[in-house]
N, C-alpha and C positions, 0 to 999 in steps of 0.2 A: 175312462171311457166305458160306456155301458156295453152290454152284449150286442146292442143294435148299432154301434158305431157313433152314437151321439154322446157328447159330453154331458155329464151331470152338472148341475149348477144351482146357484141360488138366484132367485129372480124377484126383484122388488122388495128386498128386505130392508128394514130400518136398522142401521148400525146402532149398537147398544152404547148408550152414554147420554149424559145430560147436556142439552143445548142451553147454555146459560150466558153465552158471550165471553166466557173465560176458558172453558174446557175445549181443548183442541184434539183430544184423543178419543176415538170411538172403536168399538170392537165388532168385527164381523162374526157371524154365527159359525163359520167354518173357514179353514185355511183355503184361500183361493189358489188354484194350481192351473196355470202359472199366475204369479202375482199380477202380471200385466193384463190379465183377463178382466180385472175389475173395472166396471164402468160405474162411476159415481155421479149423481145428480144432486145439486144443492139448490133448494128453493129459499133464497136468502130474503128474509123479511125486510131488510134494509134496501133491497134492490128495486129498481123500477119494474123489473120483471116478476116481482113477488106474486105468487098465486098462479103462475103459468106452468107449473109442473117441474120447474128446476132447470138449471143450466148445467151442461156437462162440465165436470171438473177434470182437468188434465193431471194425471199422475206425474209427479216430478215437478209440476208447476204449482198446483193448488193443494196437493196432499202427497203423502208418501205412505207406503205400506211398511210397517215396522213389525219385527218379530213374527212375520208371516201372516198375521191376521188383524193387526191394529191399523186403523186409519189415523194418521196424524196430519191435520190441516196446517197449512202455513199460517193462516189467520183463523181463529176460532169462529164458528158460525154465530151470528147474532141471535139474540133472544127472539123467539117466534119463528125461527127458520126451521126447515125440515130437510131431510136428505134421504135418499134411497140408493141402494147398491144392487148391482147385478154382477155375476161372475161365474167362472168355471171352477170345478174341483174334481179330483179323481181322474186326472188324465192318464 
């Protein structure tokens, strides 16, 4: 928490990793704290909603946080997809 009482965080970051339809593991730039603070949105190129900014992905259903900072999707994002993450750190 900052001296002003607000949580520090990462906002609108692209998790690091290749979206190739096979890779299911991506890295966040920092350890989220708590891990449950991560909000992940996937704009799946194969979805009818492609190009609309992405759909919220539920932790435990669509992905997991492993080793504190790695996103592991249940199913790898398809080629042409994009994703963006938001979260807290330094609580």
